[in-house]
C-alpha positions as CSV (number, residue, x, y, z in Angstrom):
1,X,122.8,114.8,91.3
2,X,119.4,116.5,91.2
3,X,116.8,114.6,89.1
4,X,115.6,116.4,86.0
5,X,111.8,116.7,85.8
6,X,111.4,114.7,82.6
7,X,108.6,112.2,83.1
8,X,106.2,114.0,80.8
9,X,102.5,114.6,81.2
10,X,101.6,111.6,83.3
11,X,101.8,112.4,86.9
12,X,102.5,110.0,89.7
13,X,100.9,110.3,93.2
14,X,103.1,107.9,95.0
15,X,106.7,106.7,94.3
16,X,108.3,103.6,95.9
17,X,112.0,103.0,95.6
18,X,113.6,99.6,96.4
19,X,115.2,96.4,95.2
20,X,113.4,93.7,93.2
21,X,113.5,90.1,94.2
22,X,111.7,87.0,92.9
23,X,110.6,85.2,96.1
24,X,110.4,81.4,96.1
25,X,108.6,80.3,99.3
26,X,108.2,76.7,100.2
27,X,106.8,74.7,103.1
28,X,108.9,71.6,104.0
29,X,109.3,69.4,107.1
30,X,113.1,69.1,106.6
31,X,116.0,70.6,104.8
32,X,118.0,68.0,102.9
33,X,121.8,67.8,103.2
34,X,124.4,65.9,101.3
35,X,122.7,63.8,98.6
36,X,119.3,63.8,100.2
37,X,116.1,65.0,98.5
38,X,112.7,66.0,99.8
39,X,109.4,67.2,98.4
40,X,107.9,70.5,99.6
41,X,104.3,70.4,101.0
42,X,103.5,73.6,99.2
43,X,105.2,76.5,97.4
44,X,104.7,79.9,95.9
45,X,106.6,82.1,93.4
46,X,106.0,85.9,93.5
47,X,107.5,89.3,93.5
48,X,109.6,90.3,96.5
49,X,111.7,93.0,98.2
50,X,110.6,95.4,100.9
51,X,109.4,98.5,99.0
52,X,108.5,96.4,96.0
53,X,106.1,94.2,98.0
54,X,104.7,97.3,99.7
55,X,104.0,98.9,96.2
56,X,102.1,95.8,95.1
57,X,100.1,95.9,98.3
58,X,99.2,99.5,97.8
59,X,98.2,98.7,94.2
60,X,96.0,95.8,95.3
61,X,94.3,97.9,97.9
62,X,93.3,100.4,95.1
63,X,96.0,103.1,94.7
64,X,98.7,102.2,92.1
65,X,102.1,103.8,92.9
66,X,105.1,104.2,90.6
67,X,108.0,101.9,91.4
68,X,111.7,102.7,90.9
69,X,113.5,99.4,91.2
70,X,116.2,97.2,90.0
71,X,115.6,95.0,86.9
72,X,117.7,92.7,84.8
73,X,117.3,91.8,81.2
74,X,116.8,88.1,81.9
75,X,113.8,85.7,82.0
76,X,113.2,86.5,85.7
77,X,113.2,90.2,84.9
78,X,110.7,89.7,82.2
79,X,108.6,87.6,84.6
80,X,108.6,90.5,87.1
81,X,107.5,92.9,84.3
82,X,104.5,90.7,83.7
83,X,103.7,90.7,87.4
84,X,103.8,94.5,87.6
85,X,101.7,94.8,84.4
86,X,99.0,92.7,86.0
87,X,98.7,95.4,88.7
88,X,99.2,98.2,86.3
89,X,102.3,99.4,88.2
90,X,104.5,101.8,86.2
91,X,108.1,100.6,86.4
92,X,111.2,102.8,86.3
93,X,114.0,100.3,85.9
94,X,117.5,100.7,87.2
95,X,119.5,98.0,85.3
96,X,121.5,95.2,87.0
97,X,123.1,92.2,85.3
98,X,121.1,89.5,87.1
99,X,117.8,89.3,88.8
100,X,117.8,88.8,92.6
101,X,116.2,85.8,94.3
102,X,115.0,84.9,97.8
103,X,114.5,81.4,99.0
104,X,112.1,81.5,101.9
105,X,111.3,78.7,104.4
106,X,108.5,79.5,106.8
107,X,108.5,77.5,110.0
108,X,106.6,77.8,113.2
109,X,105.7,81.5,112.8
110,X,109.2,82.5,111.7
111,X,111.1,82.2,108.4
112,X,114.6,81.4,107.2
113,X,115.7,83.2,104.1
114,X,118.6,82.8,101.6
115,X,119.1,85.9,99.4
116,X,120.9,86.0,96.1
117,X,121.3,89.7,95.3
118,X,122.7,91.7,92.5
119,X,122.9,95.4,93.6
120,X,125.7,96.5,91.3
121,X,123.9,99.1,89.3
122,X,124.9,99.4,85.7
123,X,123.4,102.9,85.2
124,X,122.4,105.9,87.3
125,X,118.9,105.9,88.7
126,X,116.1,107.2,86.5
127,X,115.0,110.8,86.8
128,X,111.3,111.4,87.4
129,X,108.8,114.3,87.7
130,X,107.5,114.5,91.2
131,X,104.9,117.1,90.3
132,X,101.7,116.0,92.0
133,X,103.4,113.3,94.0
134,X,102.0,113.0,97.5
135,X,104.2,110.3,99.2
136,X,107.6,108.8,98.7
137,X,108.2,105.4,100.3
138,X,111.8,104.1,100.8
139,X,113.4,100.9,102.2
140,X,117.0,102.1,102.1
141,X,118.0,100.2,99.0
142,X,119.5,102.2,96.2
143,X,120.9,104.7,98.8
144,X,121.8,107.3,96.2
145,X,118.4,107.4,94.7
146,X,116.7,107.3,98.1
147,X,118.7,110.3,99.4
148,X,118.2,112.3,96.2
149,X,114.5,111.8,96.0
150,X,114.0,112.2,99.8
151,X,115.7,115.7,99.6
152,X,113.6,116.6,96.6
153,X,110.4,115.4,98.3
154,X,111.2,117.4,101.4
155,X,111.6,120.6,99.3
156,X,108.2,119.9,97.6
157,X,106.3,119.0,100.8
158,X,105.9,115.3,99.7
159,X,105.4,112.9,102.7
160,X,108.5,110.7,103.0
161,X,108.0,107.2,104.5
162,X,110.8,104.9,105.5
163,X,110.8,101.1,106.1
164,X,113.7,100.8,108.5
165,X,114.1,97.0,108.7
166,X,117.8,97.5,109.2
167,X,120.4,100.2,109.4
168,X,122.0,100.8,106.0
169,X,124.9,102.8,104.9
170,X,123.2,106.2,104.8
171,X,120.2,105.6,107.1
172,X,121.2,108.2,109.7
173,X,121.6,110.8,107.0
174,X,118.4,109.8,105.3
175,X,116.4,110.2,108.6
176,X,116.8,113.9,108.4
177,X,114.4,113.9,105.4
178,X,111.9,111.4,106.7
179,X,108.4,112.2,108.0
180,X,107.2,108.7,108.9
181,X,109.8,106.1,110.0
182,X,108.7,102.6,111.0
183,X,111.7,100.4,111.9
184,X,112.1,96.9,113.1
185,X,113.7,95.3,116.2
186,X,116.8,94.5,114.1
187,X,117.3,98.2,113.6
188,X,117.3,98.7,117.3
189,X,119.8,95.8,117.8
190,X,122.2,97.2,115.2
191,X,122.2,100.5,117.0
192,X,122.4,98.8,120.4
193,X,119.4,100.7,121.6
194,X,116.1,99.8,123.2
195,X,112.9,100.5,121.1
196,X,112.2,103.4,123.4
197,X,115.6,104.9,122.8
198,X,115.2,104.5,119.0
199,X,111.9,106.3,119.1
200,X,113.6,109.1,120.9
201,X,116.2,109.2,118.2
202,X,113.5,109.4,115.6
203,X,112.0,112.3,117.4
204,X,115.3,114.1,117.6
205,X,115.9,113.6,113.8
206,X,112.6,115.3,113.1
207,X,110.3,112.4,112.2
208,X,106.7,113.4,112.7
209,X,105.6,109.8,113.1
210,X,107.8,107.0,114.3
211,X,107.4,103.4,115.3
212,X,109.2,100.1,116.1
213,X,107.5,96.9,115.0
214,X,107.7,94.2,117.7
215,X,106.4,91.2,115.8
216,X,103.6,89.4,117.8
217,X,103.9,92.1,120.5
218,X,102.6,94.8,118.2
219,X,103.8,98.4,117.3
220,X,105.4,100.9,119.7
221,X,104.8,104.3,118.1
222,X,104.3,108.1,118.5
223,X,102.7,110.8,116.4
224,X,103.9,114.4,116.5
225,X,104.4,115.5,120.1
226,X,102.2,112.9,121.7
227,X,103.4,110.3,124.1
228,X,104.6,106.9,123.0
229,X,101.9,104.2,122.7
230,X,101.7,100.5,122.2
231,X,99.4,99.1,119.6
232,X,99.1,95.3,120.3
233,X,99.1,92.9,117.4
234,X,95.9,91.2,116.4
235,X,96.0,87.6,117.7
236,X,95.9,85.3,114.8
237,X,95.6,81.7,116.0
238,X,98.9,79.8,115.6
239,X,97.2,77.1,113.4
240,X,96.2,79.9,110.9
241,X,99.6,81.4,110.6
242,X,101.2,80.1,107.4
243,X,103.9,82.6,106.3
244,X,105.0,85.7,108.2
245,X,107.5,86.8,105.5
246,X,106.4,90.0,103.9
247,X,104.0,90.9,106.7
248,X,106.0,94.0,107.5
249,X,106.2,95.1,103.8
250,X,102.4,94.6,103.6
251,X,102.1,96.8,106.7
252,X,104.0,99.6,105.0
253,X,102.1,99.4,101.8
254,X,98.8,99.4,103.7
255,X,99.4,102.5,105.8
256,X,100.6,104.4,102.7
257,X,97.4,103.4,101.0
258,X,95.3,104.4,104.0
259,X,97.0,107.8,104.3
260,X,96.5,108.5,100.6
261,X,92.8,107.4,100.7
262,X,91.9,109.0,104.0
263,X,94.3,111.9,104.5
264,X,92.0,113.4,107.2
265,X,92.4,110.3,109.4
266,X,94.8,110.1,112.3
267,X,97.8,107.8,112.1
268,X,96.3,105.5,114.7
269,X,93.6,104.6,112.1
270,X,96.3,104.1,109.4
271,X,98.3,101.8,111.6
272,X,95.2,99.8,112.7
273,X,94.3,99.4,109.0
274,X,97.9,98.2,108.3
275,X,97.8,95.9,111.3
276,X,94.7,94.2,110.0
277,X,96.2,93.9,106.5
278,X,99.3,92.1,108.0
279,X,97.0,89.8,110.0
280,X,95.3,88.9,106.8
281,X,98.6,88.4,105.1
282,X,100.2,85.9,107.5
283,X,97.4,83.5,106.8
284,X,98.5,83.0,103.2
285,X,101.6,81.6,101.4
286,X,103.7,83.9,99.3
287,X,103.5,87.7,98.6
288,X,100.9,87.7,95.9
289,X,98.4,85.4,97.8
290,X,98.8,87.6,100.9
291,X,97.7,90.9,99.3
292,X,94.2,92.0,100.6
293,X,91.5,94.1,99.2
294,X,90.1,96.8,101.5
295,X,87.1,94.6,102.2
296,X,89.5,91.8,103.4
297,X,91.2,94.3,105.7
298,X,88.0,95.5,107.4
299,X,86.7,91.9,107.6
300,X,89.9,90.7,109.2
301,X,89.9,93.6,111.7
302,X,86.3,92.8,112.7
303,X,87.0,89.1,113.1
304,X,89.8,89.8,115.6
305,X,87.7,92.3,117.6
306,X,88.9,95.7,116.1
307,X,86.0,97.9,115.3
308,X,87.8,99.5,112.4
309,X,85.1,101.1,110.2
310,X,85.5,102.2,106.6
311,X,84.9,106.0,106.1
């Protein structure tokens, strides 16, 4: 199915496609079992989902994207609509019966997650006008929508970005239409390949920019025909790391914002900007609290010794 161009006179400049979650994040010293109870030390309730969180990050930084995502007609869905309205994010809903939830327990720099997901779509995905769109960001959810819009974006010269946290049903096919693919170590493990082998795969599939996020070890990446390089992570002191969940989503949203706002800059700058955004984010609990403004990003970079200068 090829989308009809029916969005009207309002043009989008960035489109993110993903799956909506409501994230409930809590800090606790123990997980109760049986008939036990415990009281969390702190908690946060916010929007969640890979591309969804990236979209909110991009909006907080100053460029508001459109968001094509799953939504249910229930009280959690209405709460999510309120969250998006606060950031002025245009929503293009694909209806599901129930809202999806994530229960997240940060602990010692890692996080345990229980997901409750409804991805049984009740209707086809919405059709949007991509005239004027500059970037499409995907996380692999809604695979039919992701593939259709990736093909359309390639035809129109729109930059296609992929958050490859894991290998999904049509990821290999989708890669043929991706310009910037940043994947995680889980992606490598699922393919039973080393990060270096995965980067070679991305080159062979035609990705102009590719990378593997290595957590606290940084980002292994390449741009165009250049050699592979390692960008070390900024060293946030352990006692300042509160919640690492969503740091990767923030990274994606930040480099999309950086590319849109500074298209003349090299990808090294965009990734350094995104690295600082993630370093800011892990010091806060929950997705909304972790979103930085540009001034926060530059201040964080400077505080950790990166001479990242706004232009």
